[in-house]
N, C-alpha and C positions, 0 to 999 in steps of 0.2 A: 552552415546552412540551416540546422535545426533552430537556431536562434531567430530565424526570420519566418518561421511558420506559425500558424495558429490552428489549434484543433479544438473541436467541441469537447470530445471525451478522450482521455488517455486511459487505456486498460493495461495494467501492469501485472505481469506474473512475477512474484517475488519469492525469495527463499526464506525470508523471515519478515515478520511484522509484529511489532510490539507497541503498545500504547505509549510507553516512555521513550523508546529508542527509534520508533518509526519503521518504515519499510527499508529493506536492505537486500543486497545481492552479495554473492561471493566474489564477483569480478568487478574491479574498480571501473573499467571501461563501460561495462554494461550499466552500472549504477549511474555513471555520468550521463549517458544517453537518456536513461529513464528520468533522471533529475531534470534534464532539459525539457523533456516531454511534459512533465508535471508543471513546470513553470509556464509552458505555453498553452496548457489546456484549461478550458473553462471548468471542467469537472474531471476528477481523478477517481478511477475505480481500481481497487487492488483485488486480484484473484489469488487466493491462497487457501490450501486445504488446512484443516484445523491443526495439523501437526506443526505447521509453520508459525502459528500464532503464539505470541509470548516469547518468541525466539529472537536472537540477535545474529547478525552476520557481519562480515568484514567491512563492506562498503555501503554506507548509508545512501538511500535514494531521496527520501523526504520524511518529514515529520508526520505523525498520525493526524495532526490538525490539517495537513494539506490534502488528506484523502477524504472524499465525499462518501464513498460506498466501499464496503468490503463484501466480496462474494466468497463464501466458503461452504464447507459441507455440513451436514446435519449432526456430525459428531462433535461440533464445537460446544464447549462447556457454557452453561448459562452465565457463569461468572465472567468468562471471557467476553461474551456478548455484551454484558452490562458495562464492563470497563471500556470497550470500544465505543459503545453508545454514549457513555458519560463524557467521552472525549470528542463527541460530535460526529462520529462515524456511523453512518447507517449500515447495519449488518443484514445481509441476505444469506440465509442458509438454505442450500438446495441439494 
């Protein structure tokens, strides 16, 4: 059913997000659903606190290049912000 929907924005909560390895979850089924949402969305937003950045997890959701915006907390390191921005991801720290 998800393969037949279209969404403007997919907002994903992830357990890990890394510039090289992308967004990931611990559960393969959750990752598969989020992957489909990414594929069907016009824009993808990842919500992850700074402790999850630069981390890897078991099941990959999507590449960093597939993410338009990362929303994180203000504890994010400037170097981490720079790496994501260099990869084309807009970073919003709130």
